[in-house]
C-alpha positions as CSV (number, residue, x, y, z in Angstrom):
1,M,17.8,5.0,18.3
2,N,14.6,7.1,18.7
3,K,11.1,6.6,20.0
4,F,10.1,4.8,16.8
5,T,12.9,2.3,16.6
6,S,12.7,1.6,20.3
7,T,9.2,1.0,20.1
8,L,9.6,-1.8,17.7
9,D,13.2,-2.9,18.7
10,L,14.5,-2.0,15.3
11,K,18.1,-1.3,14.3
12,Y,17.2,1.0,11.4
13,P,14.3,3.4,10.9
14,I,13.5,1.9,7.4
15,V,9.9,0.6,6.8
16,Q,9.3,-1.3,3.8
17,G,5.9,-0.4,2.4
18,P,3.3,-2.8,2.4
19,F,2.0,-3.9,-1.0
20,G,-1.6,-5.2,-1.4
21,G,-3.1,-7.5,-4.1
22,G,-0.5,-10.1,-3.9
23,L,2.7,-7.9,-4.5
24,S,4.1,-8.3,-1.1
25,S,6.1,-11.5,-0.1
26,I,7.2,-13.4,2.7
27,E,10.9,-13.2,1.1
28,L,10.8,-9.4,1.2
29,V,9.5,-9.1,4.6
30,K,12.0,-11.6,6.0
31,T,15.0,-9.8,4.3
32,V,14.1,-6.3,5.7
33,S,13.3,-7.6,9.2
34,N,16.3,-9.6,9.5
35,F,18.2,-6.5,8.6
36,G,16.9,-4.8,11.3
37,G,14.2,-2.6,9.5
38,L,10.3,-3.1,9.6
39,G,9.1,-5.6,6.8
40,S,5.4,-5.2,5.9
41,F,2.8,-7.3,4.2
42,G,-0.2,-6.1,2.5
43,A,-3.3,-8.2,3.8
44,H,-6.2,-6.3,2.8
45,H,-7.3,-8.7,0.1
46,L,-6.6,-12.1,2.3
47,S,-9.5,-13.8,4.0
48,P,-9.3,-13.9,8.1
49,E,-8.1,-17.4,7.8
50,R,-5.2,-16.7,5.5
51,I,-4.2,-13.7,7.7
52,E,-3.7,-16.0,10.7
53,V,-1.7,-18.4,8.7
54,L,0.5,-15.7,7.2
55,V,1.3,-14.4,10.6
56,K,2.5,-17.9,11.7
57,E,4.6,-18.0,8.4
58,L,6.3,-14.6,9.1
59,N,6.8,-15.4,12.8
60,A,8.7,-18.5,11.2
61,A,10.7,-16.7,8.7
62,T,12.1,-13.9,10.9
63,S,12.7,-12.9,14.6
64,G,12.6,-9.3,13.9
65,A,9.5,-7.1,13.8
66,F,7.2,-6.9,11.0
67,S,3.8,-5.3,10.3
68,I,0.5,-6.5,8.7
69,N,-1.3,-3.8,6.6
70,L,-5.2,-3.7,6.4
71,W,-7.7,-1.2,4.8
72,V,-10.1,0.1,7.2
73,S,-12.6,1.0,4.6
74,N,-13.2,-2.0,2.2
75,N,-15.5,-0.5,-0.1
76,D,-16.9,2.7,-1.5
77,H,-20.3,4.4,-1.1
78,Y,-21.6,1.8,1.2
79,I,-21.1,-0.9,-1.5
80,S,-21.5,-4.3,0.3
81,A,-23.1,-6.4,-2.4
82,L,-23.4,-6.8,-6.2
83,S,-26.6,-7.7,-7.8
84,R,-26.9,-10.0,-10.7
85,S,-28.5,-7.3,-12.9
86,K,-25.8,-4.7,-11.9
87,Y,-23.0,-7.6,-12.6
88,A,-24.4,-7.9,-16.2
89,E,-24.5,-4.3,-16.7
90,Y,-20.9,-3.7,-15.5
91,A,-19.4,-6.7,-17.5
92,K,-20.7,-5.3,-20.7
93,R,-18.9,-2.1,-20.3
94,F,-15.5,-4.1,-20.4
95,E,-16.6,-6.4,-23.1
96,P,-14.4,-4.7,-25.6
97,I,-11.3,-4.8,-23.4
98,Y,-11.9,-8.4,-22.6
99,A,-12.2,-9.4,-26.3
100,R,-8.9,-7.7,-27.2
101,L,-7.0,-9.6,-24.6
102,G,-9.0,-12.9,-25.2
103,V,-10.2,-13.4,-21.6
104,P,-13.9,-13.6,-20.2
105,A,-15.5,-11.6,-17.7
106,P,-15.0,-12.7,-14.1
107,P,-17.8,-15.0,-12.7
108,Y,-20.7,-13.4,-10.9
109,K,-19.8,-12.9,-7.1
110,E,-22.1,-11.2,-4.7
111,F,-19.5,-10.0,-2.1
112,L,-16.4,-8.5,-3.5
113,S,-14.2,-7.7,-0.5
114,E,-13.3,-9.2,2.9
115,D,-15.1,-8.0,6.1
116,F,-12.4,-5.5,7.7
117,D,-13.8,-6.2,11.2
118,E,-13.2,-9.9,10.6
119,Q,-9.9,-9.3,9.2
120,L,-8.8,-7.2,12.0
121,Q,-9.9,-10.0,14.9
122,A,-7.9,-12.4,13.1
123,A,-4.8,-10.1,12.9
124,I,-5.2,-9.3,16.6
125,S,-5.7,-13.1,17.5
126,A,-2.5,-13.9,15.6
127,A,-0.7,-11.2,17.5
128,P,1.9,-9.8,15.0
129,P,4.3,-7.2,16.2
130,A,2.5,-4.4,14.5
131,I,-0.6,-3.7,12.5
132,S,-0.6,-0.8,10.2
133,F,-3.9,0.7,8.8
134,V,-4.9,2.8,5.7
135,F,-8.2,4.3,4.6
136,G,-9.4,5.3,8.0
137,V,-9.1,4.8,11.8
138,P,-9.9,1.6,13.4
139,S,-12.4,1.7,16.4
140,A,-11.5,2.5,20.0
141,A,-12.3,-1.1,20.9
142,A,-10.0,-2.6,18.4
143,L,-7.1,-0.2,19.2
144,A,-7.5,-1.0,23.0
145,E,-7.3,-4.7,22.2
146,C,-4.2,-4.2,20.2
147,R,-2.7,-2.4,23.3
148,R,-3.7,-5.3,25.7
149,K,-1.9,-7.8,23.3
150,N,1.2,-5.4,23.0
151,I,0.5,-5.1,19.2
152,I,2.0,-1.7,18.0
153,T,-0.6,0.1,15.7
154,M,0.4,2.4,12.7
155,G,-1.8,4.4,11.0
156,T,-1.6,6.4,7.6
157,A,-2.3,10.3,7.1
158,T,-2.1,12.2,3.9
159,T,-3.1,15.6,5.6
160,L,-2.5,17.2,9.1
161,K,-6.3,17.0,10.2
162,E,-5.9,13.1,9.4
163,A,-2.8,12.7,11.7
164,L,-4.4,14.6,14.4
165,M,-7.4,12.3,14.3
166,L,-5.1,9.3,14.2
167,E,-3.2,10.3,17.3
168,E,-6.5,11.4,19.1
169,A,-7.5,8.0,18.7
170,G,-4.2,6.5,20.2
171,V,-2.7,5.0,17.2
172,D,1.0,4.5,18.3
173,I,2.9,5.6,15.1
174,I,1.7,7.7,12.1
175,V,2.9,7.5,8.5
176,A,2.7,10.8,6.8
177,S,2.2,9.9,3.1
178,G,3.2,12.6,0.5
179,F,1.4,12.6,-2.9
180,E,4.7,11.5,-4.6
181,A,4.0,8.0,-3.3
182,G,3.2,5.0,-5.5
183,G,0.1,3.1,-4.9
184,H,-3.2,4.4,-3.5
185,R,-3.9,7.7,-2.0
186,V,-5.2,6.7,1.2
187,S,-7.1,9.6,2.4
188,F,-10.1,9.3,4.5
189,L,-11.7,12.5,5.5
190,Q,-11.7,14.1,2.1
191,E,-11.8,12.7,-1.5
192,P,-8.0,12.0,-2.3
193,E,-8.0,14.5,-5.1
194,N,-8.3,17.2,-2.4
195,C,-5.5,15.8,-0.3
196,L,-2.5,16.0,-2.7
197,M,0.1,17.3,-0.5
198,G,3.8,16.6,-0.8
199,G,6.0,15.2,1.7
200,M,8.1,18.5,2.0
201,A,5.1,20.4,3.1
202,L,3.3,17.5,5.1
203,I,5.8,16.0,7.4
204,P,7.2,19.1,9.2
205,Q,3.4,20.1,9.6
206,V,2.7,16.8,11.0
207,A,6.0,16.8,13.1
208,D,5.1,20.2,14.7
209,R,1.5,19.2,15.9
210,I,1.8,15.7,17.1
211,S,3.9,13.8,19.7
212,A,3.6,10.2,18.1
213,P,6.6,9.1,16.1
214,I,6.1,10.1,12.5
215,I,7.2,8.1,9.3
216,A,7.8,9.7,6.3
217,A,6.4,8.1,3.1
218,G,6.4,9.3,-0.7
219,G,9.1,9.9,-3.2
220,I,11.9,8.4,-1.0
221,A,14.2,5.9,-2.8
222,D,17.9,6.7,-1.7
223,V,19.9,8.2,1.2
224,R,19.3,11.5,0.2
225,G,15.3,11.0,0.8
226,V,16.2,9.5,4.2
227,R,18.3,12.3,5.2
228,A,15.6,15.0,4.0
229,A,12.9,13.2,5.7
230,M,14.5,12.9,9.2
231,S,15.6,16.6,8.9
232,L,12.0,17.4,8.5
233,G,11.1,15.7,11.7
234,A,10.3,12.2,10.7
235,Q,11.8,9.4,12.8
236,G,11.8,6.9,10.1
237,V,11.0,6.5,6.4
238,Q,8.7,4.2,4.6
239,I,9.8,3.2,1.1
240,G,7.7,1.4,-1.3
241,T,8.6,1.5,-5.1
242,A,12.2,0.9,-4.5
243,F,11.5,-2.3,-2.6
244,L,8.8,-3.3,-5.3
245,A,11.6,-3.2,-7.9
246,C,13.7,-5.7,-6.1
247,Q,13.7,-9.4,-6.9
248,E,12.5,-10.3,-3.4
249,S,9.0,-8.6,-4.0
250,G,5.9,-10.5,-5.2
251,T,5.2,-8.2,-8.2
252,S,5.7,-9.6,-11.7
253,D,8.9,-9.7,-13.7
254,L,7.2,-7.3,-16.3
255,H,6.4,-4.7,-13.5
256,K,10.0,-4.9,-12.3
257,R,11.4,-4.3,-15.9
258,V,9.0,-1.5,-16.5
259,L,10.0,0.3,-13.3
260,R,13.6,0.5,-14.9
261,K,12.5,2.0,-18.3
262,N,12.0,5.6,-19.3
263,R,8.3,5.3,-19.1
264,A,8.6,5.0,-15.4
265,H,9.4,8.7,-15.6
266,Q,5.9,9.6,-16.3
267,T,3.4,8.5,-13.5
268,V,-0.1,9.6,-13.1
269,L,-2.9,9.4,-10.5
270,S,-5.8,7.4,-11.9
271,R,-8.8,5.4,-10.5
272,A,-8.7,3.3,-13.6
273,Y,-7.4,-0.1,-12.0
274,T,-9.3,-0.2,-8.7
275,G,-12.0,2.5,-8.6
276,R,-9.7,4.4,-5.9
277,L,-7.0,6.9,-6.8
278,A,-3.6,5.5,-7.1
279,R,-0.3,6.5,-8.8
280,F,0.9,4.4,-11.8
281,I,3.1,4.4,-14.9
282,E,0.7,5.8,-17.4
283,N,-0.5,3.1,-20.4
284,D,-3.2,2.6,-22.7
285,F,-5.6,1.0,-20.2
286,I,-5.4,4.0,-18.0
287,R,-6.0,6.5,-20.7
288,E,-8.8,4.3,-22.0
289,I,-10.5,4.3,-18.7
290,N,-10.1,7.7,-18.1
291,N,-11.6,8.7,-21.3
292,A,-14.8,6.4,-21.0
293,P,-17.9,8.1,-19.9
294,D,-19.2,5.5,-17.6
295,L,-15.9,4.4,-16.1
296,P,-14.3,3.9,-13.5
297,L,-16.6,2.1,-11.2
298,P,-16.5,2.5,-7.5
299,F,-14.1,0.4,-5.5
300,P,-14.2,-2.7,-5.3
301,I,-16.3,-3.1,-8.4
302,Q,-13.9,-1.5,-10.9
303,S,-10.9,-3.7,-9.2
304,Y,-13.2,-6.9,-9.7
305,F,-13.8,-6.4,-13.3
306,A,-10.2,-5.1,-14.0
307,A,-8.6,-8.3,-12.3
308,P,-8.7,-10.6,-15.4
309,I,-7.4,-7.7,-17.4
310,K,-4.4,-7.3,-15.3
311,E,-3.8,-11.0,-15.0
312,A,-3.9,-11.5,-18.7
313,A,-1.6,-8.4,-19.4
314,I,1.0,-10.1,-17.1
315,E,0.7,-13.6,-18.9
316,Q,0.9,-11.9,-22.3
317,G,3.7,-9.5,-21.4
318,S,1.3,-6.6,-22.2
319,A,2.7,-3.3,-20.6
320,G,-0.2,-1.5,-22.1
321,F,-2.7,-3.2,-19.8
322,A,-0.7,-4.4,-16.7
323,A,-1.1,-2.3,-13.5
324,H,2.3,-0.9,-12.7
325,Y,2.2,0.9,-9.5
326,A,5.1,3.5,-9.0
327,G,6.1,6.6,-7.2
328,Q,7.5,9.8,-8.6
329,N,11.0,8.4,-7.4
330,A,11.1,5.5,-9.9
331,P,13.9,7.3,-12.1
332,L,16.2,6.9,-8.8
333,L,15.9,3.0,-8.7
334,H,19.3,1.6,-8.7
335,H,19.1,-1.7,-6.8
336,S,17.6,-5.1,-7.8
337,K,18.2,-6.9,-4.6
338,A,16.7,-5.9,-1.3
339,M,20.0,-6.3,0.8
340,D,21.7,-4.0,-1.6
341,L,19.0,-1.1,-1.3
342,L,18.9,-1.5,2.5
343,E,22.7,-1.2,2.9
344,S,22.6,2.0,0.8
345,L,20.1,3.6,2.8
346,V,21.6,3.1,6.4
347,V,25.1,4.5,5.6
348,D,24.3,7.5,8.2
349,F,23.3,4.8,11.0
């Protein structure tokens, strides 16, 4: 047992990475938390009302600790609303792809993302064991309220400077995320393209400078990665892609199949699907957007207009247009059941 596991009363220092956009599932959180790790649920896309219900559902599903994940920054470049004229302009840019898949543009919507402050208040009111944050640092008042309600806070850093800022703010646990990780690059002090440090370099730098427990993330898929991260100074590991490939996750069967194919050996960083930099398995859609002169759009506008494409691609079984998040560790995936994966990760504990 170490400071991290004792803080959350965990049996094992294993964190299931949170998946946003509907890829998380109560079943996966329950499996990980009941095993003695920390299950996580990505909730940045959920309304405050839904977050409160979700916490109740997770409390009913497990007596173990779990975390709700939120995005501190829910838009780019101060984009808070979409005008009708801009909507028409942007929809036109996607028309050729919509036509190929036989889907209409999404209907006009003025506000494209949830309000973080309202989400956070709902989460604090529901009082999960832990709340984790990406894309920034919550306010001092919010962190103080979490402490009053005995909610453990976790923040994610992609650089040493971000980790120091999180610790100074009073965040309890810090996730050091290397650029090997699948999903979004959650940098918040600089553009993510300027924060592409690998875990082998990032983890020991953070471990040497901060006193808060460190969770290593990025490129970890088996017990060798667990051992390496712990030897570098981490007190736990966060694993995303390997859990995403398990049958209990909320992602599509198509995504799970693609993760186990040779195509998963080639991942790229792109803003194609959301407007924010993320790591995916490369496909036709990513190449097309990357080569377009007027795309991608900022987040969350790009995400909104790409949503019908992603949904149609899954329905039609089109891997060329579906969003397949994956870390550089995808070739190491061997387990399709979360329990089998968990047991393989904790042989040293």
